[in-house]
N, CA and C atoms as an extended XYZ file, in Angstrom:
465
Properties=species:S:1:pos:R:3:atomname:S:1:resname:S:1:resid:I:1 pbc="F F F"
N         0.778       -0.992        0.041 N   MET     1
C        -0.028       -0.177        0.005 CA  MET     1
C         0.725        1.248       -0.203 C   MET     1
N         0.643        2.178       -0.766 N   THR     2
C         1.251        3.300       -0.904 CA  THR     2
C         1.033        4.335        0.111 C   THR     2
N         1.776        5.333        0.416 N   GLU     3
C         1.504        6.408        1.576 CA  GLU     3
C         0.258        6.989        1.336 C   GLU     3
N        -0.143        7.393        0.089 N   HIS     4
C        -1.411        7.936       -0.283 CA  HIS     4
C        -2.451        7.239        0.085 C   HIS     4
N        -2.355        5.626       -0.345 N   GLN     5
C        -3.456        4.987       -0.211 CA  GLN     5
C        -3.749        4.666        1.540 C   GLN     5
N        -2.487        4.655        1.957 N   LEU     6
C        -2.595        4.581        3.684 CA  LEU     6
C        -3.527        5.842        4.332 C   LEU     6
N        -2.918        6.860        3.634 N   LEU     7
C        -3.653        8.120        4.160 CA  LEU     7
C        -5.148        8.103        4.037 C   LEU     7
N        -5.474        8.028        2.597 N   GLU     8
C        -7.116        7.835        2.363 CA  GLU     8
C        -7.730        6.754        3.418 C   GLU     8
N        -6.974        5.377        3.510 N   GLN     9
C        -7.707        4.583        4.188 CA  GLN     9
C        -7.852        5.215        5.753 C   GLN     9
N        -6.894        6.006        6.252 N   LEU    10
C        -6.823        6.546        7.426 CA  LEU    10
C        -8.117        7.386        7.713 C   LEU    10
N        -7.930        8.289        6.615 N   GLN    11
C        -8.977        9.316        6.543 CA  GLN    11
C       -10.556        8.738        6.846 C   GLN    11
N       -10.737        7.658        5.846 N   ARG    12
C       -12.018        6.895        5.697 CA  ARG    12
C       -12.327        6.356        7.299 C   ARG    12
N       -11.323        5.635        7.879 N   GLU    13
C       -11.603        5.226        9.216 CA  GLU    13
C       -12.214        6.232       10.169 C   GLU    13
N       -11.524        7.298       10.190 N   GLU    14
C       -12.076        8.310       11.158 CA  GLU    14
C       -13.307        8.931       10.559 C   GLU    14
N       -13.701        8.889        9.464 N   GLU    15
C       -15.132        9.443        8.790 CA  GLU    15
C       -15.929        8.314        9.283 C   GLU    15
N       -15.914        7.050        9.384 N   GLU    16
C       -16.706        5.835        9.539 CA  GLU    16
C       -16.735        5.700       11.086 C   GLU    16
N       -15.624        5.655       11.772 N   LEU    17
C       -15.737        5.190       13.089 CA  LEU    17
C       -15.994        6.187       14.284 C   LEU    17
N       -17.193        6.724       14.014 N   ARG    18
C       -18.095        7.859       14.846 CA  ARG    18
C       -19.128        7.221       15.730 C   ARG    18
N       -19.467        7.864       16.755 N   PHE    19
C       -20.347        7.306       17.757 CA  PHE    19
C       -21.487        8.119       17.406 C   PHE    19
N       -22.856        7.462       17.914 N   GLU    20
C       -24.085        8.102       17.963 CA  GLU    20
C       -23.950        9.284       19.239 C   GLU    20
N       -23.465        8.561       20.220 N   ASP    21
C       -23.247        9.505       21.456 CA  ASP    21
C       -22.126        8.938       22.076 C   ASP    21
N       -21.544        9.472       23.331 N   PHE    22
C       -20.491        8.879       24.115 CA  PHE    22
C       -20.481        9.418       25.306 C   PHE    22
N       -21.085        8.459       26.286 N   THR    23
C       -21.320        8.592       27.599 CA  THR    23
C       -20.006        8.078       28.245 C   THR    23
N       -20.074        8.347       29.753 N   ASN    24
C       -18.980        7.860       30.471 CA  ASN    24
C       -19.152        6.012       30.243 C   ASN    24
N       -20.329        5.534       30.277 N   GLU    25
C       -20.460        4.180       30.112 CA  GLU    25
C       -19.723        3.834       28.832 C   GLU    25
N       -20.144        4.551       27.726 N   THR    26
C       -19.617        4.068       26.293 CA  THR    26
C       -18.134        4.159       26.387 C   THR    26
N       -17.308        5.009       27.209 N   ALA    27
C       -15.982        5.166       27.271 CA  ALA    27
C       -15.398        3.813       28.015 C   ALA    27
N       -16.334        3.535       29.109 N   TYR    28
C       -15.908        2.061       29.818 CA  TYR    28
C       -16.119        0.776       28.991 C   TYR    28
N       -17.115        0.917       28.292 N   GLN    29
C       -17.359       -0.467       27.249 CA  GLN    29
C       -16.022       -0.248       26.324 C   GLN    29
N       -15.842        0.613       25.888 N   THR    30
C       -14.726        1.100       24.679 CA  THR    30
C       -13.364        0.545       25.380 C   THR    30
N       -13.030        1.352       26.542 N   GLY    31
C       -11.863        0.890       27.023 CA  GLY    31
C       -11.614       -0.625       27.411 C   GLY    31
N       -12.635       -1.097       27.807 N   THR    32
C       -12.645       -2.451       28.352 CA  THR    32
C       -12.544       -3.261       27.271 C   THR    32
N       -13.276       -3.225       26.213 N   ALA    33
C       -13.025       -4.087       24.754 CA  ALA    33
C       -11.499       -4.011       24.321 C   ALA    33
N       -10.834       -2.609       24.287 N   ILE    34
C        -9.660       -2.869       24.071 CA  ILE    34
C        -8.559       -3.412       24.829 C   ILE    34
N        -8.740       -3.292       26.271 N   ILE    35
C        -8.075       -4.027       27.083 CA  ILE    35
C        -8.307       -5.721       27.078 C   ILE    35
N        -9.580       -5.900       26.767 N   ASP    36
C        -9.733       -7.707       26.650 CA  ASP    36
C        -9.034       -8.148       25.391 C   ASP    36
N        -8.992       -7.247       24.390 N   LYS    37
C        -8.530       -7.616       23.088 CA  LYS    37
C        -6.891       -7.825       23.211 C   LYS    37
N        -6.404       -6.912       24.121 N   ALA    38
C        -4.994       -6.640       24.449 CA  ALA    38
C        -4.771       -8.205       25.056 C   ALA    38
N        -5.412       -8.281       26.115 N   LEU    39
C        -5.262       -9.505       27.027 CA  LEU    39
C        -5.128      -11.011       26.114 C   LEU    39
N        -6.255      -10.822       25.133 N   ARG    40
C        -6.348      -12.178       24.262 CA  ARG    40
C        -5.245      -12.378       23.438 C   ARG    40
N        -4.579      -11.210       23.243 N   GLU    41
C        -3.537      -11.278       22.177 CA  GLU    41
C        -1.879      -11.299       22.873 C   GLU    41
N        -2.098      -11.188       24.338 N   ASN    42
C        -1.006      -11.069       25.002 CA  ASN    42
C        -0.106       -9.916       24.689 C   ASN    42
N        -0.863       -8.650       24.704 N   LYS    43
C        -0.219       -7.358       24.458 CA  LYS    43
C        -0.037       -6.605       25.611 C   LYS    43
N         0.902       -5.910       25.827 N   SER    44
C         1.100       -4.941       27.011 CA  SER    44
C         0.738       -3.522       26.678 C   SER    44
N        -0.296       -2.939       26.963 N   ILE    45
C        -0.699       -1.718       26.547 CA  ILE    45
C        -1.418       -0.954       27.754 C   ILE    45
N        -1.089        0.566       27.603 N   VAL    46
C        -1.937        1.567       28.319 CA  VAL    46
C        -3.072        1.926       27.487 C   VAL    46
N        -4.421        2.043       28.151 N   VAL    47
C        -5.518        2.655       27.404 CA  VAL    47
C        -6.227        3.814       28.030 C   VAL    47
N        -6.144        4.979       27.469 N   ASP    48
C        -6.628        6.167       28.028 CA  ASP    48
C        -7.682        6.872       26.996 C   ASP    48
N        -8.822        7.136       27.746 N   ILE    49
C        -9.888        7.643       26.923 CA  ILE    49
C       -10.389        9.108       27.559 C   ILE    49
N       -10.401       10.160       26.861 N   ARG    50
C       -10.723       11.597       27.364 CA  ARG    50
C       -12.003       11.801       26.682 C   ARG    50
N       -12.730       12.721       27.251 N   LYS    51
C       -13.876       13.339       26.731 CA  LYS    51
C       -13.794       14.897       27.156 C   LYS    51
N       -13.721       15.947       26.371 N   ASP    52
C       -13.759       17.279       26.787 CA  ASP    52
C       -12.461       17.501       27.733 C   ASP    52
N       -11.705       16.766       27.876 N   GLY    53
C       -10.367       16.879       28.418 CA  GLY    53
C       -10.375       16.389       29.688 C   GLY    53
N       -11.509       15.598       30.009 N   GLU    54
C       -11.788       14.767       31.403 CA  GLU    54
C       -11.257       13.163       31.050 C   GLU    54
N       -10.798       12.665       31.948 N   LEU    55
C       -10.216       11.168       31.912 CA  LEU    55
C       -11.478       10.486       32.261 C   LEU    55
N       -12.150        9.474       31.480 N   LEU    56
C       -13.255        8.843       31.731 CA  LEU    56
C       -12.836        7.268       31.845 C   LEU    56
N       -11.824        6.840       31.210 N   PHE    57
C       -11.232        5.358       31.386 CA  PHE    57
C        -9.646        5.434       31.253 C   PHE    57
N        -9.125        4.644       31.938 N   TYR    58
C        -7.557        4.489       32.057 CA  TYR    58
C        -7.420        3.040       32.816 C   TYR    58
N        -6.541        2.337       31.948 N   SER    59
C        -6.046        1.147       32.548 CA  SER    59
C        -4.612        0.968       31.884 C   SER    59
N        -3.711        0.211       32.687 N   ARG    60
C        -2.293       -0.249       32.344 CA  ARG    60
C        -1.987       -1.525       32.564 C   ARG    60
N        -1.789       -2.209       31.796 N   LEU    61
C        -1.395       -3.522       31.681 CA  LEU    61
C         0.148       -3.981       32.042 C   LEU    61
N         0.372       -4.994       32.806 N   ASN    62
C         1.674       -5.646       33.257 CA  ASN    62
C         2.658       -5.467       31.877 C   ASN    62
N         3.748       -4.762       32.280 N   GLY    63
C         4.795       -4.492       31.070 CA  GLY    63
C         4.648       -2.974       30.526 C   GLY    63
N         3.974       -2.350       31.121 N   THR    64
C         3.891       -0.890       30.616 CA  THR    64
C         4.576        0.020       31.823 C   THR    64
N         4.790        1.191       31.549 N   SER    65
C         5.288        1.933       32.591 CA  SER    65
C         4.805        3.431       32.407 C   SER    65
N         5.168        4.424       33.301 N   SER    66
C         4.990        5.757       33.058 CA  SER    66
C         5.212        6.517       32.065 C   SER    66
N         6.292        5.681       31.491 N   GLY    67
C         6.649        6.134       29.999 CA  GLY    67
C         5.619        6.179       28.829 C   GLY    67
N         4.873        5.184       29.134 N   ASN    68
C         3.682        4.869       28.363 CA  ASN    68
C         2.522        5.988       28.332 C   ASN    68
N         2.523        6.564       29.687 N   ASP    69
C         1.704        7.786       30.050 CA  ASP    69
C         2.337        8.920       29.359 C   ASP    69
N         3.252        9.240       29.016 N   ASP    70
C         4.043       10.256       28.644 CA  ASP    70
C         3.559       10.160       27.003 C   ASP    70
N         3.695        8.887       26.445 N   TRP    71
C         3.446        8.997       25.220 CA  TRP    71
C         1.759        9.045       24.772 C   TRP    71
N         0.926        8.686       25.636 N   ILE    72
C        -0.282        8.852       25.542 CA  ILE    72
C        -0.561       10.596       25.443 C   ILE    72
N         0.223       11.318       26.670 N   GLY    73
C         0.025       12.862       26.272 CA  GLY    73
C         0.521       13.346       25.098 C   GLY    73
N         1.735       12.998       24.582 N   TRP    74
C         2.423       13.500       23.311 CA  TRP    74
C         1.324       13.350       22.042 C   TRP    74
N         0.868       11.880       22.125 N   LYS    75
C         0.111       11.620       20.855 CA  LYS    75
C        -1.132       12.226       20.905 C   LYS    75
N        -1.651       12.448       22.003 N   ASN    76
C        -2.874       13.156       22.259 CA  ASN    76
C        -2.827       14.861       21.894 C   ASN    76
N        -1.930       15.120       22.129 N   ASN    77
C        -1.332       16.884       21.675 CA  ASN    77
C        -1.396       16.805       20.107 C   ASN    77
N        -0.826       15.818       19.567 N   VAL    78
C        -0.809       15.710       18.179 CA  VAL    78
C        -2.384       15.738       17.429 C   VAL    78
N        -2.977       14.896       17.985 N   THR    79
C        -4.435       14.736       17.714 CA  THR    79
C        -5.142       15.984       17.907 C   THR    79
N        -5.192       16.559       18.801 N   HIS    80
C        -5.831       17.841       19.190 CA  HIS    80
C        -5.227       18.805       18.175 C   HIS    80
N        -4.135       19.223       18.103 N   HIS    81
C        -3.499       20.159       17.049 CA  HIS    81
C        -3.916       19.827       15.696 C   HIS    81
N        -3.401       18.675       15.195 N   PHE    82
C        -3.865       18.507       13.680 CA  PHE    82
C        -5.247       17.991       13.206 C   PHE    82
N        -6.118       17.675       14.358 N   GLY    83
C        -7.425       17.237       14.228 CA  GLY    83
C        -7.861       15.789       13.456 C   GLY    83
N        -6.413       15.076       13.282 N   ARG    84
C        -6.527       13.767       12.910 CA  ARG    84
C        -5.945       12.928       13.855 C   ARG    84
N        -5.847       11.690       13.633 N   SER    85
C        -5.299       10.638       14.368 CA  SER    85
C        -3.834       10.648       14.516 C   SER    85
N        -3.157       10.468       15.332 N   SER    86
C        -1.747       10.769       15.512 CA  SER    86
C        -0.848        9.620       14.417 C   SER    86
N        -1.664        8.599       14.072 N   TYR    87
C        -1.007        7.804       13.059 CA  TYR    87
C        -1.188        8.520       11.480 C   TYR    87
N        -2.192        9.143       11.235 N   HIS    88
C        -2.353        9.622       10.208 CA  HIS    88
C        -1.307       10.980        9.975 C   HIS    88
N        -1.331       11.743       11.240 N   THR    89
C        -0.435       12.642       11.126 CA  THR    89
C         1.003       12.218       10.695 C   THR    89
N         1.495       11.076       11.511 N   HIS    90
C         2.719       10.381       11.558 CA  HIS    90
C         3.022       10.117        9.959 C   HIS    90
N         2.090        9.502        9.395 N   VAL    91
C         2.300        9.356        8.079 CA  VAL    91
C         2.340       10.388        7.054 C   VAL    91
N         1.422       11.316        7.120 N   LEU    92
C         1.275       12.427        6.686 CA  LEU    92
C         2.934       13.198        6.565 C   LEU    92
N         3.149       13.470        7.822 N   LEU    93
C         4.306       14.344        7.956 CA  LEU    93
C         5.636       13.220        7.309 C   LEU    93
N         5.804       12.175        7.501 N   LYS    94
C         6.769       11.290        6.988 CA  LYS    94
C         6.665       11.430        5.202 C   LYS    94
N         5.472       11.463        4.749 N   SER    95
C         5.338       11.521        3.265 CA  SER    95
C         5.731       12.884        2.728 C   SER    95
N         5.686       13.740        3.422 N   GLN    96
C         6.109       15.537        3.251 CA  GLN    96
C         7.600       15.430        3.504 C   GLN    96
N         8.312       14.360        4.170 N   GLY    97
C         9.617       14.716        4.550 CA  GLY    97
C         9.637       15.853        5.737 C   GLY    97
N         8.800       15.730        6.535 N   SER    98
C         8.445       16.872        7.439 CA  SER    98
C         8.367       16.367        8.854 C   SER    98
N         8.582       17.116        9.840 N   THR    99
C         8.238       16.787       11.323 CA  THR    99
C         7.385       17.434       12.139 C   THR    99
N         7.207       17.071       13.334 N   VAL   100
C         6.407       17.963       14.129 CA  VAL   100
C         7.082       19.000       14.517 C   VAL   100
N         8.454       19.279       14.729 N   GLU   101
C         9.159       20.441       14.974 CA  GLU   101
C         9.163       21.483       13.777 C   GLU   101
N         8.875       20.847       12.311 N   ALA   102
C         8.623       21.796       11.356 CA  ALA   102
C         7.479       22.501       11.233 C   ALA   102
N         6.558       21.746       12.054 N   SER   103
C         5.360       22.279       12.018 CA  SER   103
C         5.036       23.420       13.065 C   SER   103
N         6.086       23.723       13.776 N   GLY   104
C         5.873       24.797       15.021 CA  GLY   104
C         5.841       24.132       16.040 C   GLY   104
N         5.709       23.007       16.266 N   LEU   105
C         5.347       22.477       17.597 CA  LEU   105
C         6.606       21.937       18.514 C   LEU   105
N         6.394       22.043       19.647 N   ASP   106
C         7.572       21.649       20.611 CA  ASP   106
C         7.441       19.854       20.608 C   ASP   106
N         8.788       19.376       19.899 N   PRO   107
C         8.793       17.927       19.903 CA  PRO   107
C         8.893       17.308       21.723 C   PRO   107
N         9.083       18.037       22.388 N   ALA   108
C         9.035       17.588       23.922 CA  ALA   108
C         7.634       17.507       24.331 C   ALA   108
N         6.724       17.829       23.539 N   THR   109
C         5.330       17.806       23.929 CA  THR   109
C         4.512       16.949       22.897 C   THR   109
N         5.070       17.138       21.890 N   HIS   110
C         4.038       16.604       20.411 CA  HIS   110
C         4.742       15.487       19.802 C   HIS   110
N         4.306       14.105       19.788 N   LYS   111
C         4.916       13.293       19.076 CA  LYS   111
C         4.065       12.465       18.185 C   LYS   111
N         4.162       12.656       16.611 N   ALA   112
C         3.505       11.985       15.863 CA  ALA   112
C         3.691       10.540       15.546 C   ALA   112
N         3.297        9.738       16.736 N   GLU   113
C         3.243        8.152       16.628 CA  GLU   113
C         1.782        7.827       16.659 C   GLU   113
N         1.621        6.393       16.040 N   GLY   114
C         0.255        5.955       16.005 CA  GLY   114
C        -0.293        5.664       17.514 C   GLY   114
N        -1.631        5.755       17.564 N   GLY   115
C        -2.200        5.443       18.803 CA  GLY   115
C        -3.245        6.136       19.272 C   GLY   115
N        -3.334        7.421       19.127 N   SER   116
C        -4.484        8.506       19.680 CA  SER   116
C        -5.398        8.537       18.321 C   SER   116
N        -6.681        8.208       18.678 N   PHE   117
C        -7.436        8.569       17.580 CA  PHE   117
C        -8.586        9.335       18.193 C   PHE   117
N        -9.290       10.370       17.308 N   PRO   118
C       -10.108       11.242       17.843 CA  PRO   118
C       -11.528       10.765       17.941 C   PRO   118
N       -12.098       11.250       18.936 N   LEU   119
C       -13.375       10.857       19.334 CA  LEU   119
C       -14.145       11.968       18.648 C   LEU   119
N       -15.148       11.381       17.753 N   ARG   120
C       -16.241       12.155       17.317 CA  ARG   120
C       -17.580       11.626       17.154 C   ARG   120
N       -18.812       12.493       17.015 N   LEU   121
C       -19.938       12.042       16.903 CA  LEU   121
C       -20.249       11.907       15.388 C   LEU   121
N       -21.302       11.156       14.928 N   LYS   122
C       -21.707       11.229       13.555 CA  LYS   122
C       -22.233       12.610       13.440 C   LYS   122
N       -21.888       12.983       12.239 N   GLY   123
C       -22.593       14.429       11.815 CA  GLY   123
C       -21.875       15.672       12.249 C   GLY   123
N       -20.876       15.380       12.963 N   ASN   124
C       -19.978       16.617       13.638 CA  ASN   124
C       -18.737       16.315       13.728 C   ASN   124
N       -18.030       17.225       13.072 N   ASP   125
C       -16.614       17.190       13.013 CA  ASP   125
C       -15.596       17.501       13.932 C   ASP   125
N       -16.128       18.086       15.124 N   ALA   126
C       -15.541       18.576       16.230 CA  ALA   126
C       -14.952       17.298       17.076 C   ALA   126
N       -13.813       17.412       17.414 N   ILE   127
C       -13.103       16.315       18.411 CA  ILE   127
C       -13.572       16.518       19.569 C   ILE   127
N       -14.282       15.529       20.146 N   LEU   128
C       -14.781       15.788       21.503 CA  LEU   128
C       -13.711       15.039       22.746 C   LEU   128
N       -12.908       14.314       21.957 N   GLY   129
C       -11.790       13.750       22.750 CA  GLY   129
C       -10.878       12.700       22.372 C   GLY   129
N       -10.160       11.880       22.713 N   THR   130
C        -9.382       10.862       22.237 CA  THR   130
C        -9.334        9.353       22.545 C   THR   130
N        -9.251        8.595       22.097 N   ILE   131
C        -9.104        6.978       22.408 CA  ILE   131
C        -7.798        6.871       22.121 C   ILE   131
N        -6.776        6.465       23.152 N   THR   132
C        -5.394        6.410       22.983 CA  THR   132
C        -4.790        5.063       23.586 C   THR   132
N        -4.093        4.427       22.671 N   VAL   133
C        -3.208        3.168       23.312 CA  VAL   133
C        -1.646        3.322       23.052 C   VAL   133
N        -0.848        3.040       24.218 N   SER   134
C         0.487        3.161       24.053 CA  SER   134
C         1.123        1.542       24.552 C   SER   134
N         2.470        1.453       23.910 N   GLY   135
C         2.771        0.005       24.418 CA  GLY   135
C         3.343       -0.493       23.404 C   GLY   135
N         2.818       -0.579       22.034 N   LEU   136
C         3.166       -1.317       20.775 CA  LEU   136
C         3.681       -0.369       19.705 C   LEU   136
N         4.255       -0.766       18.810 N   PRO   137
C         4.697        0.298       17.722 CA  PRO   137
C         3.385        0.984       17.084 C   PRO   137
N         3.693        2.231       16.823 N   GLY   138
C         2.438        3.142       16.186 CA  GLY   138
C         1.510        2.587       15.532 C   GLY   138
N         1.853        1.930       14.433 N   ASP   139
C         0.705        1.634       13.596 CA  ASP   139
C        -0.191        0.205       14.167 C   ASP   139
N         0.488       -0.498       15.207 N   GLU   140
C        -0.163       -1.394       15.954 CA  GLU   140
C        -0.963       -0.736       17.081 C   GLU   140
N        -0.606        0.260       17.722 N   ASP   141
C        -1.442        0.869       18.712 CA  ASP   141
C        -2.522        1.500       17.948 C   ASP   141
N        -2.511        2.136       16.956 N   ASN   142
C        -3.659        2.635       15.802 CA  ASN   142
C        -4.435        1.453       15.621 C   ASN   142
N        -4.011        0.256       15.273 N   GLY   143
C        -4.647       -1.030       14.721 CA  GLY   143
C        -5.462       -1.266       15.942 C   GLY   143
N        -4.869       -1.450       17.301 N   MET   144
C        -5.861       -1.779       18.178 CA  MET   144
C        -6.980       -1.033       18.367 C   MET   144
N        -6.834        0.187       18.368 N   VAL   145
C        -8.231        1.194       18.536 CA  VAL   145
C        -9.120        1.053       17.461 C   VAL   145
N        -8.522        1.030       16.205 N   VAL   146
C        -9.549        0.807       15.011 CA  VAL   146
C       -10.192       -0.302       14.966 C   VAL   146
N        -9.459       -1.568       15.214 N   SER   147
C       -10.292       -3.081       15.125 CA  SER   147
C       -11.428       -2.984       16.159 C   SER   147
N       -11.271       -2.487       17.625 N   VAL   148
C       -12.027       -2.456       18.535 CA  VAL   148
C       -13.195       -1.475       18.094 C   VAL   148
N       -13.054       -0.508       17.696 N   LEU   149
C       -13.813        0.284       17.293 CA  LEU   149
C       -14.876       -0.093       16.064 C   LEU   149
N       -14.219       -0.765       15.079 N   ARG   150
C       -15.018       -1.595       14.243 CA  ARG   150
C       -15.948       -2.593       14.449 C   ARG   150
N       -15.704       -3.287       15.652 N   GLU   151
C       -16.260       -4.163       16.384 CA  GLU   151
C       -17.669       -3.561       17.019 C   GLU   151
N       -16.884       -2.638       17.837 N   LEU   152
C       -18.278       -2.056       18.720 CA  LEU   152
C       -19.250       -1.117       17.764 C   LEU   152
N       -18.755       -0.524       16.699 N   LEU   153
C       -19.826        0.370       15.901 CA  LEU   153
C       -20.146       -0.571       14.656 C   LEU   153
N       -19.903       -1.783       14.609 N   GLY   154
C       -20.615       -2.931       13.684 CA  GLY   154
C       -20.033       -2.288       11.907 C   GLY   154
N       -18.695       -1.979       12.007 N   LYS   155
C       -18.237       -1.243       10.661 CA  LYS   155
C       -17.608       -2.620        9.999 C   LYS   155
């Protein structure tokens, strides 16, 4: 798959994987589904779900550390700044031969790696929050979120 095709796929996922409503219970169900998948696959991850800046779900599996929490924050910052998943931003910047720093952002607080997915409602392009995974390579962090959202949303 070319970078252009991957960017198109990532954009489609962001358009398709939107919720009708997102409550605290939805965050719990989503976070728990991601953790369950990680446990089944023997993956060590951290899951962080935020809505309107408020932490609604957090879980850290064995094999992770506070360093993963740093990555959660850095990736969330990228998602909020660019309005896209952190993986989409990673692929886009790489395809342009660019970096977060060249975009005018502090690389100490913004890292364009996969794992932070924008939380949006159907019919609304505003980002309500983020669903973020850390602990795997960036493309796999992103894939963990996307695969669970596909299951939950029937896509």
